[in-house]
N, C-alpha and C positions, 0 to 999 in steps of 0.2 A: 504493500500500500504506500502511496505517496504521503509525505508528512502532512501536506495541506489537507488531505482527505481525513487523516487521523484527527487533526485539529478541528475540522468541520464536524466530525461525528462526536467528538468530545464536547464541543460547544452545544450541539443539538441535544446531547444527553443532559447536560447541566441545565439547559433551558427548559427541559421537560419537568424539572423539579426545582423551580425558582426559589420557593420559600426555604426548602431544605438547604440548597446551595448558599442562599443568603445568610442563613443562620450559622452555617458552618464557617463561612469566611468572616463572620462578625468577630469571632475570637481572634483571628489573625489581625483584623483591623484594630482591635483594642490593644493588642500587644505592640504592634508597630506604632500606633498613635502615641502610646505612653512614652516610648523611647525617643521618637522623632520630635515630639512637642518639647520634651525636656532639653534635648540637644539643640534644638533651634533657639529656644529661649536662652540657654547658656551661651550659645555662640553669639547671639545678639548682644548679650550683656558683656561678653568678652571684648567685643568690638568697641564698647563704650568705656572700657577700663581706664583708658588714658584720661578721659574727661571726668569719669565718675569717681575713680579712686586717686588719681593724681591731682589731688587738691593742693598738694604742696609743690613748691617749685623744684627745680633741679638741684641736686647735691644738698638736700635739706633733710635734717632730722628734727624731731619735735619731742619735747618733754611735756607731759600732762599728768594730771591727777588720775584720770580714767584712761583705760585702753581704748583703742579706736572702735572695737566692737563692744558697745556698751549694753547689748542685748543679752544680759546674763541675769541669773536669778539666785535666790537663796543666800547661802553663806558667802559665795563668791562676790555677789553684788555688795553685800554688807562689808566685806573686806575693803573694797574700794571706797565706799561711802564713809567708812571710819577713818580714812586717811585725812591728814591735815591738808587744807587747801594750799596750793602754791601761792603765796602772798605776793603782792606787788613789790614789797621790800625785798623778798628773796629773789624775785626776778631781776630787780635792779642790781643786787649783789652779783648774780650770775653774769649779768650784762657787763659789769665792770671787770670781772675776772676773764671774760672771753672776748672783750672788745678788740684786742689786738690779734686774736687768733681766728677770727671768722670774718667773712665778707659782710654778712647781714645777720642781725639778731632781731627777731620780731617778738614783741611782747603783746599779747592779745587776750581779751576776755570777752565772753559772749553773754548777752542777756536773753537766753533761750526762754525764760519764763515770762518775759515781757511781750505783750501783743503790740509789737511796734507798728505805728501808723503815722505817716507823714501827711501834713496838711498845708496847702498853699492857696490862699484866697478862696477858701471854702471847698476846694477840690481835695479829695482824700484818696490815699492809696488803700489797698486792702490791709486789714489789721494783721498782717503776717510778715512784716519786715523783720529781718534779722539785724539786731543792733549790735555793733561791734565797737569795742574800745581797743585802740592799737596805736603803735608808733609808725614811723615812716616806712618801715620794712614790711608792712602788711601786704602790699601788692606783690612784692617779690616772693615772699614766703608762701603766698596762697595762689600764685600763678594768675594774678589779675594784671590787666594793663590799663593805664590811665588813658581815657578817651580824649579828654581835653580839660583845661583848667590846671590846677596844681594839686599835688599830693600833700598830705599832712607832713609837717616838718618838725624838727626837734624843738623849735621855739614854741610851736603850738602845744606840744606836750608839756614843756616846762611851765608855760603860762596858763595851761588848762583852758585854752580858748574855745569859744562856742562856734567852732567851725566843723564842717562835715563834708565828706565825700560820698556821693550817692551812686547807687547802681543804676543800670540802664533802664530798668522797669520803673524806677521812681521818676526818672527824667521823662519817660514817655507818658506817664500818667499825669504828672503835675505840670509839665512844661512842654506840651505838644507843639507849640508854635513860637517858643522863645527860649533863650538860653537861661539855664538856672544859675549860672555863675554870678555871685554877688547878691542873689535873692535870699530872703529870709524865710525859712520854713519852720514849722513846729513839728517836732517828733516826740510823740507820747508826752505832750505837755511841756516840752522844753524847746527853747528857741535856738536856732543855729543858722549861720550863714553858709551857703553852699559855695565851696571853693573848687570842687572838681567833680567830674563825672567819669565813672569807670566804663571801659569798653565792654561791649556785650560778651558774656562768657557762655551763655546758653544754659541748658538744663543737664542735670545728672540724676539718673534713676527717677525721672518724673518730677523733679523739683527744680525750680528756677534758682540759678546762682546769681541772679541780677536783682533780686529783691532784698537789698541790704543797704545799710547806712554805716559808714565808718567814721568815727570821731576820735579825737585824742584820748588815750586811755585814762589820763588824769581827769579830763572832763567827764568821761564815762563813769568813773568811780564817784565823782561829786554828784552827778545827777541820778545815778541808779544804785549807788551804794557799793561798798567794797568788802564789808565784813564777811559776807557769805559767798564770796566769789573766788574762783581759782583762776590763775593766769596760765595760759599755754605759752611755751617758749619754743620758737622755731629758729634753728641756727643753720645758716648756709656756709659751707666751706668755700675756700678760695677756688678749688678745682676738684674734679673727681679723684685725682691722685691723692689729695690731702684729706679726703672725706673721712676715712676710717680714723686717721690720727686726730682730726678735729672732733669726731664723735667721742673718742676715748678721753680727750681732754675735757670735752663738754660734760661727760658723765662725772668726772672728778670735780669739776666746778659746781655742778648741780648738787652733788653730795655735800660740798662745803657750804653752799648757800642754804641747804636744808638743815645743816647742823648735824649730819649723820656721823657716827663714830665708825672706826674701821671694821668693827665686827657686826655692824648693822646692815641689813639688806636695803636695797633701794626702795624708797617709798614713793616712787613716781614711775610713770610708763615712758618708754622710748619707742617711737615708731617713725617709719619713713614710707615713701611711696612703695618701695620694694617689699617692705614687710606687709603693707596692706594688700598688695597684689598677691603675695604668697598666701595670705590668709584667704583671699577670694578663691584662688586656684585650688587650695586644699578643700574648701567648702564645696566648690563646683565638682571636684573629684568625688566626694562622698555622694553628692546628688546624682552624678552620672552612674556610680556603682548601684545606688538604690534603684534608679530607673532601669538599669540593665537587669537587675535581679527580678524586679516586678515584670518586666517585659518577657524575660526568659520563662518565668512561670506561666504567664498568659499564653506565650507561643507554644510551649509544650502542651498545655491544656488544649489549645486550638489544634495542634498536630494530632493529638489523640482523637479529637472530634472528627478530623478529616479521615483518619484511619477507620473509625467506626462507621462513618457515612459511606465510605468507599466499600467496606465489607457488606453493608446493607445493599448497596448498589449492585455488587457482584451477585449476591443472592437473588435480588429481584430480576437481574438480567441473565440468569443462568441459561435460560432457553435461547435468548438472543445470541449468547456466546457460542452455544452449540450449533445454531444455524450458520453463523459466520464461519466457524471452523469446518463445517461440513461442506461448504462451498469454496473452500480453499484458503481461508484466513490462517496465517501462521501464528504460532504462540507469541512470537515477538511483536506481531501487530497488535494482538490483544493487550500484551504487556505495555506497549507504548501508548495505546489509547487510554488505559486506566491511569497510567502515570501522568499523561497529559492533562486528564481531568483533574487529578489531585493538584498538579502544579497550577492549573488555571484558577482553581478555587483559592489556593494560597496566594498567588500573585495578585489576583483581583482584590483580596482583602488587604494585601500589603500596599498596593497602589493607593487604595482609599485611605488606609492608615497614614501613609506618608503625606497625602494632601491635607487631611484633617490635622495632622501633627504640625505641619509647616504653618497652616493657618492659625492654629492655637498658639504656637510659639511666637509667631510674628505679631499676633494681637497683643501679647504681653510686651513685646518689644515696642509696639506702637504706643501702648499705654505709658511705657517708660521713656518714650520719645528718643529712642536710639535707632540706628540704622537697621532696616529689615534685611534678613539674609535667607538664602536657601541652602540648607546643609547637603550639598551634593554628595559628599563622602558618606554621610550617614544614610542618605536616601539609597545610594547604590548598595551599601552594605545591607540595608533592609530588604532590597529586592533579592540579593544573593541569599540571604537567610531564608526568605520566604520560599525561594526555589528549593533550597535544601530541605526545608520542612515538608514541602509538597512531595519531593522525591523520597525522603526518608520515611515519612509516615504513610505514603501512598504505595511504597514498594511491595509490602506484604500483601495488601489486597490485589495489586496488579499481578504479582506472581501467582497468587491463588486463582485468579481469573484465567491466567494464561495456562495454568496446569490442569484445567478442567478437561475431562474426557468428553469428546463431542457426543458420543452415543449416550452417555449418562446425562449429559446436559440437555439433550433433546427430549429425554424422558421426564425431565423435571417439570413439575406443575406448581 
């Protein structure tokens, strides 16, 4: 028999039992969907790592009270909460110790609990602005660029001036037709003169990085309080070659600033872009393994379903097999036909699972506002696996059909 004839007969046989074929391929679809959707979503997130996780500038490490992944619970969370805050006085002590050894040292503190809202001539922003107190190194340390105007300088910090640098979203909302430079706005009840506008940075993981206001850290403490706040310290080395040496010296300076003795462990966290990426990659690896295990179980169950359905099909079509053999069909023709039917069911479920998985993964990517992708590698692997499942689990029913005696098959009722 020609291969196209075998395919035509297999398709006709599957079409005669549409519901049974559809239910059989559903298991394959679920298994492939689970792995493709997860891999698509992770791939899309991976492409946004540079924007999402690289919130620090190049050659920069940061000291903070809390680790970067603050989503922890129980005793672990209590451990970090019980730490003393990094005070502004300690941060200044560190600054003086490291001033000659680093290119930039950024001192910054955040008012996460404050619903920041800027107002200008009755026009308001959304009450979700991030209010930041920092020194002149904030832009470098956090990979921002000044759009126009000027940055906060050392004199602004020393004199605790009421000046502010606003993000692009603030400018678009409050000053759609004029420059904000020199204008006076109110931010959460306090008055500031706008001295600069940050260039647009975009979103990361679905959240805008342009909804913020940056003011001198001294003014920040005067307006929003210092007692219960911690300071993050970001340090930039002079080059990649001096990065490790600078970090080693920075850790020593931080221990001195915190008043730690030689036998005491660090009571602060150290992280960089590389450590954040490594944490993401390790989490993504665990998710991939979990998706693979779930998919493997689903695909094995689906394969068993294919074997069961094909065995039922062999029984139902015993007389048909006998007729075909009696008029000259060879055993290998019967074998190929039943294997083709099994592969058809498996591949149809696989293709549907891939399409639904890509759509599901890219919908998540769209929600997070990152680039959409199509995981060609995983899609190809999915098709190969589906073919393997069709052949592997369809082989026994096909061999059984091919081995039927034509005389006995013709007698079957």
